N, CA, C and O atoms as a GROMACS GRO file, in nm:
protein
  328
    1MET      N    1  -0.828   1.649  -1.698
    1MET     CA    2  -0.713   1.586  -1.761
    1MET      C    3  -0.645   1.490  -1.663
    1MET      O    4  -0.610   1.378  -1.700
    2LYS      N    5  -0.626   1.536  -1.539
    2LYS     CA    6  -0.554   1.454  -1.442
    2LYS      C    7  -0.630   1.325  -1.412
    2LYS      O    8  -0.569   1.219  -1.400
    3LYS      N    9  -0.762   1.334  -1.400
    3LYS     CA   10  -0.841   1.216  -1.368
    3LYS      C   11  -0.847   1.119  -1.486
    3LYS      O   12  -0.837   0.998  -1.467
    4SER      N   13  -0.862   1.171  -1.605
    4SER     CA   14  -0.870   1.082  -1.722
    4SER      C   15  -0.736   1.016  -1.751
    4SER      O   16  -0.733   0.901  -1.795
    5SER      N   17  -0.627   1.086  -1.728
    5SER     CA   18  -0.496   1.026  -1.755
    5SER      C   19  -0.469   0.910  -1.659
    5SER      O   20  -0.405   0.812  -1.697
    6PHE      N   21  -0.517   0.919  -1.536
    6PHE     CA   22  -0.502   0.810  -1.440
    6PHE      C   23  -0.576   0.686  -1.489
    6PHE      O   24  -0.523   0.575  -1.481
    7HIS      N   25  -0.697   0.704  -1.539
    7HIS     CA   26  -0.776   0.590  -1.586
    7HIS      C   27  -0.715   0.528  -1.712
    7HIS      O   28  -0.714   0.406  -1.727
    8ILE      N   29  -0.664   0.611  -1.801
    8ILE     CA   30  -0.600   0.560  -1.923
    8ILE      C   31  -0.476   0.480  -1.886
    8ILE      O   32  -0.454   0.372  -1.942
    9LEU      N   33  -0.395   0.529  -1.795
    9LEU     CA   34  -0.276   0.457  -1.752
    9LEU      C   35  -0.313   0.326  -1.683
    9LEU      O   36  -0.249   0.223  -1.708
   10ARG      N   37  -0.414   0.329  -1.598
   10ARG     CA   38  -0.457   0.209  -1.526
   10ARG      C   39  -0.507   0.102  -1.622
   10ARG      O   40  -0.470  -0.015  -1.609
   11VAL      N   41  -0.589   0.139  -1.718
   11VAL     CA   42  -0.642   0.042  -1.815
   11VAL      C   43  -0.530  -0.010  -1.905
   11VAL      O   44  -0.527  -0.128  -1.938
   12GLY      N   45  -0.438   0.077  -1.945
   12GLY     CA   46  -0.326   0.034  -2.028
   12GLY      C   47  -0.237  -0.067  -1.956
   12GLY      O   48  -0.195  -0.167  -2.015
   13LEU      N   49  -0.208  -0.041  -1.830
   13LEU     CA   50  -0.129  -0.137  -1.751
   13LEU      C   51  -0.204  -0.268  -1.731
   13LEU      O   52  -0.145  -0.376  -1.736
   14ALA      N   53  -0.334  -0.259  -1.708
   14ALA     CA   54  -0.414  -0.380  -1.689
   14ALA      C   55  -0.412  -0.467  -1.813
   14ALA      O   56  -0.394  -0.589  -1.804
   15ILE      N   57  -0.429  -0.406  -1.929
   15ILE     CA   58  -0.426  -0.483  -2.054
   15ILE      C   59  -0.288  -0.544  -2.075
   15ILE      O   60  -0.278  -0.658  -2.120
   16THR      N   61  -0.183  -0.471  -2.042
   16THR     CA   62  -0.048  -0.523  -2.057
   16THR      C   63  -0.025  -0.645  -1.968
   16THR      O   64   0.025  -0.747  -2.015
   17PHE      N   65  -0.062  -0.636  -1.842
   17PHE     CA   66  -0.044  -0.749  -1.750
   17PHE      C   67  -0.129  -0.869  -1.793
   17PHE      O   68  -0.081  -0.983  -1.790
   18LEU      N   69  -0.254  -0.845  -1.834
   18LEU     CA   70  -0.339  -0.955  -1.879
   18LEU      C   71  -0.281  -1.022  -2.003
   18LEU      O   72  -0.278  -1.145  -2.012
   19TRP      N   73  -0.237  -0.942  -2.099
   19TRP     CA   74  -0.184  -0.996  -2.224
   19TRP      C   75  -0.057  -1.078  -2.200
   19TRP      O   76  -0.042  -1.188  -2.256
   20ILE      N   77   0.034  -1.027  -2.119
   20ILE     CA   78   0.157  -1.101  -2.090
   20ILE      C   79   0.124  -1.230  -2.016
   20ILE      O   80   0.184  -1.334  -2.044
   21GLY      N   81   0.031  -1.225  -1.922
   21GLY     CA   82  -0.009  -1.346  -1.851
   21GLY      C   83  -0.065  -1.453  -1.944
   21GLY      O   84  -0.034  -1.571  -1.930
   22ILE      N   85  -0.147  -1.411  -2.039
   22ILE     CA   86  -0.203  -1.505  -2.136
   22ILE      C   87  -0.094  -1.563  -2.225
   22ILE      O   88  -0.093  -1.683  -2.252
   23LEU      N   89  -0.002  -1.479  -2.270
   23LEU     CA   90   0.107  -1.527  -2.355
   23LEU      C   91   0.197  -1.625  -2.280
   23LEU      O   92   0.244  -1.724  -2.339
   24ILE      N   93   0.222  -1.600  -2.153
   24ILE     CA   94   0.304  -1.693  -2.075
   24ILE      C   95   0.231  -1.826  -2.058
   24ILE      O   96   0.294  -1.932  -2.065
   25PHE      N   97   0.099  -1.822  -2.037
   25PHE     CA   98   0.022  -1.946  -2.026
   25PHE      C   99   0.030  -2.028  -2.155
   25PHE      O  100   0.035  -2.151  -2.150
   26LYS      N  101   0.030  -1.961  -2.269
   26LYS     CA  102   0.031  -2.032  -2.397
   26LYS      C  103   0.162  -2.107  -2.420
   26LYS      O  104   0.162  -2.216  -2.478
   27ASN      N  105   0.274  -2.051  -2.375
   27ASN     CA  106   0.404  -2.114  -2.400
   27ASN      C  107   0.501  -2.078  -2.288
   27ASN      O  108   0.588  -1.992  -2.306
   28PRO      N  109   0.489  -2.143  -2.171
   28PRO     CA  110   0.574  -2.106  -2.058
   28PRO      C  111   0.722  -2.138  -2.079
   28PRO      O  112   0.808  -2.070  -2.023
   29GLU      N  113   0.753  -2.240  -2.157
   29GLU     CA  114   0.893  -2.276  -2.179
   29GLU      C  115   0.968  -2.167  -2.254
   29GLU      O  116   1.084  -2.139  -2.226
   30ALA      N  117   0.901  -2.105  -2.351
   30ALA     CA  118   0.966  -1.999  -2.428
   30ALA      C  119   0.995  -1.877  -2.340
   30ALA      O  120   1.100  -1.814  -2.355
   31TRP      N  121   0.905  -1.845  -2.249
   31TRP     CA  122   0.926  -1.731  -2.162
   31TRP      C  123   1.033  -1.759  -2.057
   31TRP      O  124   1.093  -1.667  -2.003
   32GLY      N  125   1.056  -1.886  -2.030
   32GLY     CA  126   1.162  -1.922  -1.936
   32GLY      C  127   1.300  -1.888  -1.989
   32GLY      O  128   1.395  -1.879  -1.912
   33GLY      N  129   1.311  -1.870  -2.119
   33GLY     CA  130   1.439  -1.833  -2.180
   33GLY      C  131   1.487  -1.695  -2.140
   33GLY      O  132   1.604  -1.663  -2.158
   34TYR      N  133   1.398  -1.613  -2.085
   34TYR     CA  134   1.438  -1.479  -2.040
   34TYR      C  135   1.511  -1.481  -1.906
   34TYR      O  136   1.570  -1.381  -1.866
   35LEU      N  137   1.507  -1.594  -1.838
   35LEU     CA  138   1.578  -1.606  -1.710
   35LEU      C  139   1.724  -1.643  -1.734
   35LEU      O  140   1.756  -1.719  -1.825
   36GLU      N  141   1.809  -1.589  -1.652
   36GLU     CA  142   1.950  -1.625  -1.659
   36GLU      C  143   1.968  -1.770  -1.613
   36GLU      O  144   1.894  -1.815  -1.525
   37PRO      N  145   2.065  -1.842  -1.670
   37PRO     CA  146   2.084  -1.982  -1.631
   37PRO      C  147   2.111  -2.001  -1.482
   37PRO      O  148   2.066  -2.100  -1.423
   38TRP      N  149   2.186  -1.909  -1.420
   38TRP     CA  150   2.213  -1.924  -1.278
   38TRP      C  151   2.086  -1.907  -1.195
   38TRP      O  152   2.072  -1.968  -1.089
   39ALA      N  153   1.991  -1.825  -1.243
   39ALA     CA  154   1.866  -1.805  -1.170
   39ALA      C  155   1.776  -1.927  -1.182
   39ALA      O  156   1.702  -1.959  -1.089
   40VAL      N  157   1.782  -1.995  -1.296
   40VAL     CA  158   1.701  -2.116  -1.314
   40VAL      C  159   1.746  -2.223  -1.214
   40VAL      O  160   1.663  -2.299  -1.164
   41GLY      N  161   1.876  -2.229  -1.186
   41GLY     CA  162   1.927  -2.326  -1.090
   41GLY      C  163   1.881  -2.300  -0.948
   41GLY      O  164   1.882  -2.391  -0.865
   42LEU      N  165   1.841  -2.177  -0.918
   42LEU     CA  166   1.794  -2.144  -0.784
   42LEU      C  167   1.647  -2.179  -0.760
   42LEU      O  168   1.601  -2.182  -0.646
   43LEU      N  169   1.574  -2.206  -0.867
   43LEU     CA  170   1.431  -2.235  -0.853
   43LEU      C  171   1.409  -2.371  -0.788
   43LEU      O  172   1.470  -2.470  -0.828
   44PRO      N  173   1.321  -2.377  -0.688
   44PRO     CA  174   1.293  -2.506  -0.624
   44PRO      C  175   1.192  -2.591  -0.702
   44PRO      O  176   1.170  -2.707  -0.668
   45ILE      N  177   1.132  -2.533  -0.806
   45ILE     CA  178   1.034  -2.604  -0.889
   45ILE      C  179   1.080  -2.597  -1.034
   45ILE      O  180   1.167  -2.516  -1.067
   46PRO      N  181   1.023  -2.679  -1.121
   46PRO     CA  182   1.060  -2.671  -1.262
   46PRO      C  183   1.029  -2.534  -1.323
   46PRO      O  184   0.938  -2.464  -1.277
   47LEU      N  185   1.105  -2.498  -1.424
   47LEU     CA  186   1.093  -2.366  -1.486
   47LEU      C  187   0.953  -2.340  -1.541
   47LEU      O  188   0.900  -2.231  -1.524
   48SER      N  189   0.892  -2.438  -1.604
   48SER     CA  190   0.759  -2.418  -1.662
   48SER      C  191   0.655  -2.390  -1.553
   48SER      O  192   0.565  -2.309  -1.574
   49GLU      N  193   0.668  -2.455  -1.439
   49GLU     CA  194   0.575  -2.429  -1.329
   49GLU      C  195   0.596  -2.289  -1.271
   49GLU      O  196   0.500  -2.222  -1.234
   50ALA      N  197   0.720  -2.245  -1.264
   50ALA     CA  198   0.748  -2.109  -1.216
   50ALA      C  199   0.690  -2.005  -1.311
   50ALA      O  200   0.637  -1.903  -1.267
   51MET      N  201   0.698  -2.032  -1.440
   51MET     CA  202   0.644  -1.937  -1.537
   51MET      C  203   0.491  -1.937  -1.533
   51MET      O  204   0.430  -1.832  -1.553
   52ILE      N  205   0.429  -2.052  -1.508
   52ILE     CA  206   0.284  -2.056  -1.495
   52ILE      C  207   0.241  -1.977  -1.370
   52ILE      O  208   0.139  -1.909  -1.373
   53GLY      N  209   0.318  -1.987  -1.263
   53GLY     CA  210   0.290  -1.906  -1.144
   53GLY      C  211   0.301  -1.758  -1.173
   53GLY      O  212   0.221  -1.678  -1.125
   54THR      N  213   0.400  -1.721  -1.253
   54THR     CA  214   0.415  -1.581  -1.293
   54THR      C  215   0.297  -1.536  -1.377
   54THR      O  216   0.248  -1.424  -1.362
   55ALA      N  217   0.249  -1.624  -1.466
   55ALA     CA  218   0.134  -1.591  -1.548
   55ALA      C  219   0.010  -1.568  -1.463
   55ALA      O  220  -0.068  -1.475  -1.488
   56ILE      N  221  -0.009  -1.651  -1.362
   56ILE     CA  222  -0.125  -1.635  -1.274
   56ILE      C  223  -0.118  -1.502  -1.200
   56ILE      O  224  -0.219  -1.432  -1.188
   57ILE      N  225  -0.002  -1.468  -1.151
   57ILE     CA  226   0.015  -1.340  -1.080
   57ILE      C  227  -0.009  -1.224  -1.175
   57ILE      O  228  -0.074  -1.126  -1.137
   58ASP      N  229   0.043  -1.232  -1.298
   58ASP     CA  230   0.020  -1.126  -1.396
   58ASP      C  231  -0.128  -1.108  -1.425
   58ASP      O  232  -0.177  -0.995  -1.433
   59ILE      N  233  -0.201  -1.217  -1.440
   59ILE     CA  234  -0.343  -1.208  -1.471
   59ILE      C  235  -0.421  -1.152  -1.352
   59ILE      O  236  -0.514  -1.074  -1.372
   60ILE      N  237  -0.384  -1.189  -1.231
   60ILE     CA  238  -0.451  -1.133  -1.113
   60ILE      C  239  -0.426  -0.983  -1.103
   60ILE      O  240  -0.519  -0.907  -1.076
   61ILE      N  241  -0.302  -0.941  -1.124
   61ILE     CA  242  -0.271  -0.798  -1.119
   61ILE      C  243  -0.349  -0.723  -1.226
   61ILE      O  244  -0.405  -0.617  -1.199
   62GLY      N  245  -0.352  -0.778  -1.348
   62GLY     CA  246  -0.427  -0.714  -1.456
   62GLY      C  247  -0.575  -0.703  -1.426
   62GLY      O  248  -0.637  -0.601  -1.453
   63ALA      N  249  -0.632  -0.809  -1.368
   63ALA     CA  250  -0.775  -0.806  -1.334
   63ALA      C  251  -0.804  -0.704  -1.225
   63ALA      O  252  -0.905  -0.634  -1.231
   64LEU      N  253  -0.717  -0.696  -1.125
   64LEU     CA  254  -0.737  -0.597  -1.018
   64LEU      C  255  -0.729  -0.455  -1.073
   64LEU      O  256  -0.809  -0.369  -1.036
   65LEU      N  257  -0.634  -0.430  -1.161
   65LEU     CA  258  -0.623  -0.297  -1.219
   65LEU      C  259  -0.742  -0.265  -1.309
   65LEU      O  260  -0.792  -0.152  -1.308
   66LEU      N  261  -0.786  -0.362  -1.386
   66LEU     CA  262  -0.896  -0.338  -1.480
   66LEU      C  263  -1.028  -0.314  -1.408
   66LEU      O  264  -1.109  -0.233  -1.453
   67THR      N  265  -1.051  -0.384  -1.298
   67THR     CA  266  -1.177  -0.370  -1.225
   67THR      C  267  -1.172  -0.258  -1.121
   67THR      O  268  -1.270  -0.237  -1.049
   68ASP      N  269  -1.061  -0.189  -1.113
   68ASP     CA  270  -1.046  -0.076  -1.019
   68ASP      C  271  -1.064  -0.123  -0.874
   68ASP      O  272  -1.123  -0.053  -0.792
   69THR      N  273  -1.010  -0.242  -0.845
   69THR     CA  274  -1.018  -0.301  -0.712
   69THR      C  275  -0.878  -0.313  -0.654
   69THR      O  276  -0.787  -0.364  -0.719
   70LEU      N  277  -0.860  -0.266  -0.532
   70LEU     CA  278  -0.731  -0.277  -0.463
   70LEU      C  279  -0.615  -0.231  -0.553
   70LEU      O  280  -0.516  -0.302  -0.570
   71ILE      N  281  -0.628  -0.113  -0.609
   71ILE     CA  282  -0.531  -0.065  -0.706
   71ILE      C  283  -0.392  -0.053  -0.645
   71ILE      O  284  -0.294  -0.088  -0.710
   72TRP      N  285  -0.381  -0.006  -0.524
   72TRP     CA  286  -0.248   0.011  -0.465
   72TRP      C  287  -0.182  -0.123  -0.436
   72TRP      O  288  -0.060  -0.136  -0.445
   73LEU      N  289  -0.262  -0.223  -0.401
   73LEU     CA  290  -0.208  -0.357  -0.382
   73LEU      C  291  -0.160  -0.414  -0.516
   73LEU      O  292  -0.052  -0.474  -0.523
   74ALA      N  293  -0.238  -0.395  -0.620
   74ALA     CA  294  -0.199  -0.444  -0.752
   74ALA      C  295  -0.074  -0.371  -0.802
   74ALA      O  296   0.014  -0.433  -0.861
   75ALA      N  297  -0.068  -0.241  -0.778
   75ALA     CA  298   0.050  -0.165  -0.821
   75ALA      C  299   0.174  -0.209  -0.745
   75ALA      O  300   0.282  -0.220  -0.804
   76LEU      N  301   0.160  -0.233  -0.617
   76LEU     CA  302   0.274  -0.280  -0.538
   76LEU      C  303   0.319  -0.418  -0.582
   76LEU      O  304   0.439  -0.444  -0.593
   77ALA      N  305   0.224  -0.508  -0.607
   77ALA     CA  306   0.258  -0.642  -0.655
   77ALA      C  307   0.325  -0.636  -0.792
   77ALA      O  308   0.421  -0.708  -0.817
   78GLY      N  309   0.274  -0.551  -0.879
   78GLY     CA  310   0.336  -0.536  -1.011
   78GLY      C  311   0.476  -0.480  -1.003
   78GLY      O  312   0.564  -0.519  -1.080
   79LEU      N  313   0.498  -0.390  -0.910
   79LEU     CA  314   0.631  -0.333  -0.892
   79LEU      C  315   0.728  -0.438  -0.839
   79LEU      O  316   0.843  -0.445  -0.884
   80CYS      N  317   0.682  -0.518  -0.744
   80CYS     CA  318   0.769  -0.623  -0.688
   80CYS      C  319   0.796  -0.734  -0.788
   80CYS      O  320   0.903  -0.795  -0.787
   81LEU      N  321   0.699  -0.762  -0.876
   81LEU     CA  322   0.714  -0.868  -0.974
   81LEU      C  323   0.814  -0.830  -1.082
   81LEU      O  324   0.885  -0.917  -1.132
   82ARG      N  325   0.820  -0.707  -1.119
   82ARG     CA  326   0.908  -0.665  -1.227
   82ARG      C  327   1.037  -0.620  -1.167
   82ARG      O  328   1.127  -0.579  -1.240
   0.00000   0.00000   0.00000
């Protein structure tokens, strides 16, 4: 039970990160609406580029989790990103 629950959680998180990354790629401007206006002013790059960077990071984290590669690095990156 303990081993299978770990794999189910890992695959579920991987699919979530991959799906969110794909959705952000499809429409980065819409996802930028989740940022507070004061935070948008702090960005050194345009909002759409920042969201595309977030999408790339989400997809990398999802791929690492799904392929069972560097899981602790992916988990740490996912924790810092959220």
